[in-house]
C-alpha positions in Angstrom: 116.7 88.5 136.8 119.7 90.8 136.3 119.8 91.7 132.4 122.6 93.2 130.5 121.6 95.3 127.5 123.9 96.5 124.8 122.2 99.1 122.2 119.9 100.3 125.0 119.4 103.9 124.0 118.0 103.1 120.3 114.4 102.4 119.3 114.3 98.6 120.3 116.6 98.9 123.3 114.8 102.0 125.0 111.4 100.1 124.7 113.0 96.7 125.7 114.5 98.1 128.9 111.6 99.9 129.9 109.3 96.8 129.7 112.0 94.8 131.7 112.1 97.4 134.4 108.3 97.5 134.6 108.4 93.5 134.8 110.6 94.1 137.8 113.9 93.1 136.6 117.5 94.7 137.2 118.7 96.1 133.8 122.0 97.3 133.5 123.0 99.4 130.3 126.4 99.3 128.5 127.2 102.8 127.4 130.1 103.8 125.1 130.6 106.9 127.4 131.4 107.3 131.1 128.7 105.6 133.1 127.0 108.0 135.2 124.9 105.6 137.4 124.6 102.2 139.0 122.5 100.9 136.1 125.2 101.7 133.5 128.7 100.0 132.6 131.1 101.5 130.1 132.3 99.5 127.3 134.2 100.1 123.9 133.0 97.4 121.4 135.3 99.1 118.6 138.4 98.5 120.9 137.0 94.8 121.9 136.9 96.0 125.8 134.4 94.9 128.0 135.4 93.8 131.7 133.8 90.1 132.3 133.7 91.0 136.0 130.8 93.3 135.4 128.8 90.5 134.1 129.1 88.6 137.4 125.8 87.5 138.6 123.8 88.5 135.3 121.1 86.1 134.0 120.8 87.3 130.7 122.7 89.5 128.0 120.9 91.0 125.1 122.6 92.8 122.4 120.6 95.2 120.1 123.2 97.3 119.0 124.1 98.5 115.4 124.2 101.5 113.1 120.9 102.0 111.6 120.3 100.7 107.9 118.2 103.6 106.7 120.0 106.4 108.8 122.5 107.3 106.0 123.1 107.0 102.1 125.0 103.5 101.7 128.5 104.7 100.8 131.2 102.4 101.2 132.4 104.0 104.5 128.9 103.8 105.6 128.5 100.0 104.8 131.8 99.5 106.7 130.1 101.0 109.7 127.0 98.9 109.4 129.0 96.0 109.5 131.6 96.9 112.2 128.8 98.1 114.4 127.4 94.7 114.6 130.2 92.4 114.5 132.5 94.4 117.0 129.9 94.6 119.5 128.8 90.8 119.2 132.4 89.6 119.4 133.0 92.0 122.4 130.2 90.8 124.2 130.4 87.3 123.4 133.8 87.1 124.6 133.1 88.8 128.0 129.9 86.6 128.4 132.2 83.3 127.8 135.1 84.8 130.1 132.6 85.9 132.9 132.4 84.0 136.2 128.9 83.1 137.0 128.0 85.4 134.0 124.9 85.0 131.9 123.8 81.8 130.9 121.9 83.1 127.9 123.0 85.4 125.0 120.2 87.0 122.7 121.7 88.7 119.8 120.0 90.7 117.0 120.1 89.8 113.6 117.9 90.4 110.6 115.7 89.0 107.9 118.2 90.2 105.7 120.2 87.1 106.3 117.7 85.3 103.6 118.2 87.9 100.7 115.8 88.6 98.0 113.8 85.4 97.8 110.5 86.0 95.9 107.5 84.4 97.3 109.4 81.6 98.9 108.3 80.7 102.4 111.4 81.2 104.7 111.6 79.6 108.2 114.7 79.2 110.3 116.0 76.3 108.2 115.9 78.5 104.9 119.7 78.8 103.9 121.3 82.4 103.6 120.8 84.4 100.5 123.2 86.7 98.6 124.3 90.4 98.8 125.6 92.9 101.3 122.9 92.4 104.0 123.0 88.8 103.8 126.8 88.8 104.4 126.5 91.0 107.2 124.1 88.9 108.9 126.3 85.9 108.6 129.3 87.6 110.0 127.1 88.9 112.8 125.6 85.6 113.9 129.2 84.1 113.5 130.3 86.6 116.1 128.6 84.8 118.8 131.0 81.8 118.8 132.8 82.3 121.7 129.7 82.4 123.8 128.5 78.9 122.2 131.7 77.4 122.7 131.4 78.3 126.4 128.0 76.5 126.4 126.1 79.6 126.8 122.5 79.4 125.4 122.7 81.5 122.2 119.7 82.7 120.1 120.4 84.7 116.9 117.3 86.9 116.5 116.5 87.6 112.7 114.2 90.6 113.1 112.1 92.1 110.5 111.4 95.6 110.1 109.7 97.1 113.2 106.2 98.6 113.2 106.1 101.0 116.4 105.3 104.3 117.4 107.8 107.0 116.5 110.6 105.0 115.2 111.6 101.8 113.2 110.0 101.7 109.7 107.3 104.0 110.7 109.4 107.0 111.4 110.2 107.9 107.8 106.6 106.6 106.2 104.2 108.1 108.7 105.0 111.7 107.5 104.8 110.9 103.9 101.6 109.2 104.3 100.0 112.1 106.5 101.0 114.4 103.6 99.2 112.1 101.0 102.5 111.1 99.4 102.4 107.3 100.5 102.4 104.5 98.2 103.7 100.9 97.2 107.5 101.0 96.6 108.5 99.5 93.3 105.5 97.3 91.7 104.4 96.5 95.4 104.6 92.6 94.7 107.6 92.1 96.7 106.9 90.5 100.1 107.5 92.5 103.2 108.1 91.0 106.5 107.6 93.1 109.6 106.8 92.8 113.4 105.2 95.2 115.7 107.6 96.7 118.4 105.4 95.0 121.3 106.1 91.6 119.7 109.7 92.3 119.1 110.0 92.9 122.8 107.5 90.3 123.7 109.5 87.6 121.8 112.7 88.7 123.3 111.1 88.4 126.8 109.7 84.8 125.6 113.3 83.8 124.7 115.0 84.6 128.0 113.3 81.7 129.7 112.2 79.4 126.7 114.8 76.7 126.1 115.7 77.6 122.4 118.7 78.4 120.7 120.0 78.8 117.4 118.4 81.3 114.7 114.9 82.6 115.7 112.9 84.7 113.3 111.5 87.5 115.0 108.8 88.4 112.7 104.8 88.6 112.6 103.4 85.1 111.3 101.8 87.0 108.1 104.3 88.7 105.8 102.4 90.5 103.0 103.0 92.1 99.5 104.2 95.7 100.0 101.4 96.9 98.6 99.1 95.4 101.0 101.7 96.7 103.6 101.1 100.2 102.4 97.4 100.0 102.2 97.6 99.1 105.8 99.5 102.3 106.6 97.1 104.3 104.5 94.0 102.7 106.3 95.3 103.4 109.9 96.2 107.0 109.1 93.1 107.5 107.0 95.2 108.8 104.2 95.6 107.7 100.5 98.2 105.0 99.5 98.3 105.5 95.7 101.6 107.2 94.6 104.1 104.6 93.7 107.7 105.2 94.4 109.5 103.8 91.4 112.9 101.8 91.6 115.2 104.5 89.8 113.8 107.2 92.3 114.5 104.9 95.2 118.1 104.4 93.8 118.6 108.0 93.2 117.5 109.0 96.9 118.8 105.7 99.0 121.6 104.4 97.0 122.4 100.8 97.3 119.9 100.8 100.3 117.0 100.9 97.7 118.0 97.2 96.6 117.6 96.2 100.1 114.0 97.9 100.4 112.6 96.3 97.4 113.9 92.8 98.2 111.3 90.2 98.8 111.3 88.1 102.0 108.6 85.9 103.0 109.8 85.1 106.4 107.8 83.3 109.0 108.5 82.7 112.8 108.3 79.1 112.7 110.4 78.5 116.1 108.4 81.1 118.0 104.9 79.6 116.7 106.1 76.1 117.8 107.3 77.1 121.0 104.0 78.7 122.0 104.6 82.3 121.6 101.2 84.1 121.1 101.5 87.4 119.1 99.8 90.5 120.2 99.6 92.0 116.5 99.5 88.9 114.1 98.1 91.1 111.3 99.5 94.1 109.7 96.2 96.1 110.1 96.2 95.4 114.0 100.1 96.6 114.0 99.5 99.6 112.1 96.4 100.6 114.2 98.3 100.1 117.5 101.3 102.2 116.3 99.1 104.8 115.0 97.2 105.0 118.1 100.0 104.9 120.5 101.7 107.6 118.6 
């Protein structure tokens, strides 16, 4: 297949592109600079610029672009960047897919479990309504931005992804150094639910959805969300380090600003659509995912 990827230079996009090329697919990367090879195409999502002609003959478009949630403190300016980086890329790609002659019949567009907000111990599948707060608002706008492709009868999946457990990036990029230094431990009281997914299963789920006849929201999460204290203990066990120092809410607020509220939100999200469709998880438990991530690291 010929597959177009937006966000190909990031943690997820790099892993996805490498796996797809290893599978024998042709991967074309959308880049915001001058294209440097036949496998790159320049675009400007902020300006809404992507020539639909470059999508001719493509089978699938995948959008995993977006400013990192934890990369900077959540100022009002950075919150606008978080929103615009997701909506602009999605609107631009969605319109190009809709306008392309013999273009992709599938658009897989990233979203996030932040859609569900802070929901305690409620089990959340794809039929659960949205929650409240900034991230929920972002996710709703993000998913709505695929409308042009949907109206052109393109099969669209909105990928509500959980924080990613993987070597050298995702949620582990910040946590591993802390735990190695003996400073790891639960956030807040540790009772809030942490949804998560291994990088291998995130990539595997996207590959599965390229050909599975599914559309609409799909939770890209492991089937076993756990209280954060359990998640923290699993990191400690994988690294053979203690995980006993709690990070209180007020301390997280001082360091992370409003993003702290997101890290302490409880989202017990399950991947019901994937499970019903027969996807088999490589890392269904948090201990298996942590051992894999640490070994690969």
